[in-house]
C-alpha positions in Angstrom: -35.7 8.7 -21.2 -33.3 7.9 -18.2 -33.9 9.6 -15.1 -32.0 13.3 -14.6 -30.6 14.7 -11.4 -33.6 17.1 -11.4 -36.0 14.3 -11.4 -34.3 12.8 -8.2 -34.6 16.5 -6.5 -38.2 16.8 -7.5 -39.3 13.2 -6.1 -37.3 13.6 -3.1 -38.5 17.0 -2.1 -34.9 18.5 -2.0 -32.6 20.9 -4.2 -30.6 19.8 -7.0 -27.1 20.7 -5.0 -28.3 18.3 -2.3 -28.4 15.4 -4.9 -25.5 16.2 -5.9 -23.7 16.3 -2.9 -25.1 12.9 -1.8 -23.4 11.2 -4.4 -20.1 13.6 -4.4 -20.1 14.1 -1.1 -22.5 12.0 0.8 -20.5 12.6 4.2 -21.7 16.2 4.4 -25.4 15.2 3.9 -27.9 14.9 6.6 -28.3 10.9 6.8 -31.9 10.7 6.4 -31.9 12.9 3.6 -29.3 10.9 2.2 -30.9 7.6 2.5 -34.1 9.6 0.9 -32.3 10.6 -2.0 -30.4 7.3 -2.4 -33.6 5.4 -2.4 -35.7 8.1 -4.9 -32.8 7.5 -7.3 -32.6 3.6 -6.7 -36.2 3.8 -7.5 -36.0 5.9 -10.5 -32.8 4.1 -12.0 -30.9 7.3 -12.1 -27.0 6.9 -12.0 -24.8 9.9 -11.9 -22.4 10.3 -14.7 -18.7 10.3 -12.9 -16.9 11.8 -16.2 -19.6 14.9 -16.2 -19.4 15.2 -12.1 -15.3 15.2 -12.6 -15.7 18.1 -15.1 -18.0 20.2 -12.6 -16.2 19.4 -9.3 -12.8 18.6 -10.5 -12.6 15.3 -8.6 -12.3 12.1 -10.3 -13.5 10.0 -7.2 -10.8 7.4 -8.1 -8.1 6.9 -5.3 -4.9 5.0 -6.1 -3.2 2.5 -3.5 0.5 1.6 -4.1 1.7 -1.5 -2.4 5.1 -2.7 -2.3 4.3 -6.5 -2.6 0.9 -7.5 -3.4 1.6 -11.7 -2.8 2.9 -10.5 0.9 0.2 -11.4 3.3 0.3 -8.3 5.3 -1.0 -6.1 2.5 -4.7 -7.7 1.6 -5.9 -7.2 4.9 -5.2 -3.3 4.5 -5.9 -3.3 0.4 -9.6 -4.6 1.2 -10.1 -2.3 4.4 -9.3 0.3 2.0 -11.4 -0.5 -0.7 -14.5 -0.9 1.6 -13.6 2.5 2.8 -13.6 4.2 -0.3 -16.8 2.7 -1.3 -18.3 4.0 1.7 -17.2 7.4 0.3 -18.3 6.7 -3.2 -14.9 6.4 -4.3 -13.4 4.0 -6.5 -9.9 2.3 -5.4 -7.4 1.5 -7.9 -4.3 -0.8 -6.8 -1.1 -1.2 -8.0 2.0 -3.3 -7.1 5.5 -1.9 -7.2 7.4 -5.6 -6.3 9.6 -3.8 -3.9 11.1 -1.5 -6.7 11.3 2.1 -6.0 11.8 3.1 -9.6 8.4 1.4 -10.4 6.9 3.3 -7.3 7.9 6.8 -8.9 6.4 5.8 -12.4 3.4 4.7 -11.0 2.8 7.8 -9.2 3.4 9.6 -12.2 0.9 7.2 -14.2 -1.8 7.7 -11.5 -1.6 11.4 -11.1 -4.0 12.8 -13.5 -6.5 9.6 -12.7 -7.0 10.1 -9.1 -7.7 12.6 -6.6 -4.9 11.0 -4.7 -2.4 8.3 -3.7 -1.7 6.1 -0.6 1.7 5.0 -0.7 2.2 1.6 1.4 5.7 0.7 2.7 7.4 3.1 0.2 10.7 2.4 -0.9 11.7 5.8 -2.4 13.5 8.6 -0.7 11.8 11.0 1.3 13.0 13.6 -0.5 11.8 11.9 -3.7 8.3 11.3 -2.1 8.3 15.1 -1.3 8.7 16.2 -4.7 5.8 13.7 -6.1 3.1 15.5 -3.6 3.5 18.4 -5.7 2.0 16.3 -8.8 -0.8 14.2 -6.5 -2.2 14.4 -2.9 0.0 11.9 -1.2 -0.8 9.7 2.4 1.9 7.5 3.3 1.2 4.5 5.1 3.8 2.7 7.6 6.6 5.5 7.1 6.5 9.1 8.6 7.3 11.9 5.9 8.0 15.1 7.1 5.3 17.8 5.8 3.2 14.8 4.7 0.1 12.9 6.1 0.9 9.6 7.3 -0.5 6.8 8.9 2.2 4.5 10.7 2.3 1.7 13.3 4.0 1.6 16.5 6.3 -1.0 15.4 9.3 0.3 17.6 7.0 -0.4 20.4 6.0 -4.1 18.9 10.0 -5.0 18.8 10.8 -3.9 22.0 8.0 -6.0 23.4 9.6 -8.9 21.6 12.8 -8.4 22.5 11.9 -8.0 26.2 9.4 -11.2 25.8 12.7 -13.4 24.6 14.8 -11.8 27.6 12.1 -12.7 30.0 12.5 -16.2 28.9 16.1 -16.0 29.4 17.8 -15.5 26.0 20.7 -13.3 26.0 22.1 -13.8 22.6 19.7 -12.6 19.8 19.7 -12.6 16.0 17.9 -9.9 14.2 16.7 -11.2 10.7 16.7 -8.1 8.9 14.3 -6.7 6.2 14.6 -4.7 2.7 16.9 -1.9 2.1 14.9 1.3 2.2 12.6 0.5 4.6 11.6 2.7 7.6 10.0 -0.6 9.3 13.2 -2.3 9.0 15.1 0.6 10.4 12.7 1.3 13.3 12.9 -2.5 14.3 16.6 -2.5 14.5 16.7 0.8 16.2 14.2 -0.3 18.8 15.5 -3.9 19.1 19.2 -2.8 19.6 18.2 -0.6 22.3 16.1 -3.0 24.0 18.7 -5.6 24.3 21.1 -3.2 25.1 19.0 -2.1 28.1 18.2 -5.8 29.0 22.2 -6.6 29.1 21.6 -8.7 25.8 23.5 -9.3 22.6 21.7 -8.5 19.2 23.2 -9.9 16.1 21.7 -8.1 12.9 21.7 -9.8 9.4 20.3 -8.3 6.3 19.2 -6.7 4.4 17.0 -9.3 3.1 14.0 -9.4 0.9 10.9 -10.0 3.2 9.7 -13.2 2.0 9.6 -16.8 2.8 12.4 -18.0 0.6 14.8 -15.3 2.4 13.9 -16.7 5.5 15.1 -20.2 4.6 18.1 -19.2 2.8 19.4 -17.3 6.3 19.1 -20.3 8.4 22.7 -21.1 8.2 23.8 -17.6 8.8 21.3 -17.6 11.9 22.6 -20.9 13.4 26.5 -19.6 12.8 25.7 -16.7 15.2 25.1 -19.1 18.0 21.9 -17.0 19.2 19.5 -18.8 21.2 16.5 -16.8 19.6 15.5 -14.6 16.6 13.4 -11.8 15.5 12.5 -11.5 12.3 11.4 -8.7 10.0 8.3 -10.3 9.2 6.1 -13.3 9.5 6.8 -14.7 6.1 10.6 -14.6 6.7 10.2 -16.2 10.2 7.9 -18.8 8.6 11.0 -19.6 5.8 13.6 -20.2 8.7 11.0 -22.7 10.5 10.8 -24.4 7.6 14.9 -24.6 7.1 15.5 -25.1 11.0 12.6 -28.3 10.8 14.9 -29.6 7.8 18.2 -29.0 9.5 16.6 -31.0 12.7 16.7 -27.8 14.9 13.6 -28.0 17.5 11.4 -24.9 17.8 11.4 -23.6 20.7 13.3 -26.1 22.5 16.5 -25.4 20.9 15.7 -22.0 19.2 12.9 -19.3 19.4 11.5 -17.6 16.7 9.3 -14.4 16.4 8.0 -12.7 13.6 6.1 -9.6 13.0 2.9 -9.1 11.2 0.3 -11.6 12.8 -0.5 -13.0 9.1 -2.9 -15.8 8.9 -0.3 -18.1 8.2 1.3 -17.6 11.6 -1.5 -19.2 13.2 -1.4 -22.4 11.0 2.4 -23.4 10.6 3.8 -25.4 13.3 4.7 -24.6 15.9 2.4 -21.8 15.9 4.3 -18.6 15.4 5.0 -16.0 18.1 4.6 -12.1 16.4 3.8 -8.9 16.6 0.4 -8.2 15.2 0.1 -5.0 13.3 -3.2 -3.3 12.4 -3.2 -3.4 8.8 -6.8 -3.3 8.2 -7.4 -0.3 10.6 -4.3 1.5 8.5 -6.3 0.9 5.2 -9.2 2.5 6.7 -7.3 5.4 8.5 -5.3 6.3 5.5 -8.5 6.7 3.0 -10.1 9.0 5.9 -6.9 11.1 6.1 -6.7 11.6 2.1 -10.5 12.5 2.0 -10.0 14.7 4.9 -11.7 18.6 3.6 -9.2 20.6 5.9 -6.2 20.2 3.5 -4.2 22.1 5.7 -4.8 19.8 8.8 -4.2 17.0 6.3 -1.1 18.1 5.3 0.2 17.8 9.0 -1.8 14.6 10.4 0.0 11.6 12.0 -2.2 8.7 12.7 -0.1 6.2 15.2 -1.8 2.7 15.5 -0.5 0.3 18.4 0.7 -3.1 18.0 0.8 -5.9 20.1 2.6 -9.1 21.3 0.9 -12.3 20.4 2.7 -15.1 22.1 2.1 -18.9 20.7 4.3 -21.6 20.4 7.6 -20.7 18.7 8.9 -19.3 21.7 10.5 -20.8 25.0 13.1 -20.9 27.6 16.6 -20.4 26.5 18.3 -23.4 25.9 21.4 -24.7 27.5 22.9 -26.2 24.4 23.2 -23.4 21.4 21.5 -24.1 18.7 24.4 -24.3 16.1 26.2 -27.1 18.1 22.9 -28.8 18.2 22.2 -28.6 14.0 25.7 -30.2 13.9 25.4 -33.1 15.9 
């Protein structure tokens, strides 16, 4: 006969409610007690019935995680960290991909609402008004975008963009191109706002191109437009676009960084493997995943509703940036 919760309580020397809390809210149980209960449950072969527990507690112990594009290398570290953090809290994480489509995003929130205890919206493309309406269906935490009245985990992408522009200006670049990202992206707006202000403060000219899809192919396709600006340096919305641009520049015989400097954002693994290695702004994706899970599972709902966590970014200087050239790269490309 399968072991029951009462069997575990009796063998552990604790009350049934303590066993229940060990599985439903382990962070509320003394670590020594929790360890004893879990060890006893394991030895007895006890497994809590999640469906029954959901009926009692009103919690499914499931979390939804919706990302803009699961193929984008920015997201896997965030997903992996969120999944690990959820598991430590005895929650299961379900991941869904919107393919950068705000309509699909809304549909997924509705679909998950009755199956999870909350949803993490990562880099959402929906409007703020729509996100605020969806919070009535299910608790939300937004990642990579602040929404008034909702808990959010954001990265200081503005500081990162400013650092990138200051780095390029320090190398003598006075004409810089910003390779913009997708329409509806808060991150894209922050990068453009901060980069424009930093360039203006330094007496440099910033030419913004876009919007573009945040993909390697989009970076490749934008190469001719970048060269046409006559800029000596480029800041791309993300590393994928920067890497695509590097590939297209190589095909056209434009040397990086001798003729054109390139900076990305995210510090994905590929940024260290391309040639030249990419100068980029590192974003703490894994830390954002962990922080978002912790925020969603906060017991203090009033505090959670207004919480905002800002994580720092860092400029990582590698081989794709160098001193401003004497000859504009557009001329060199035509030669």
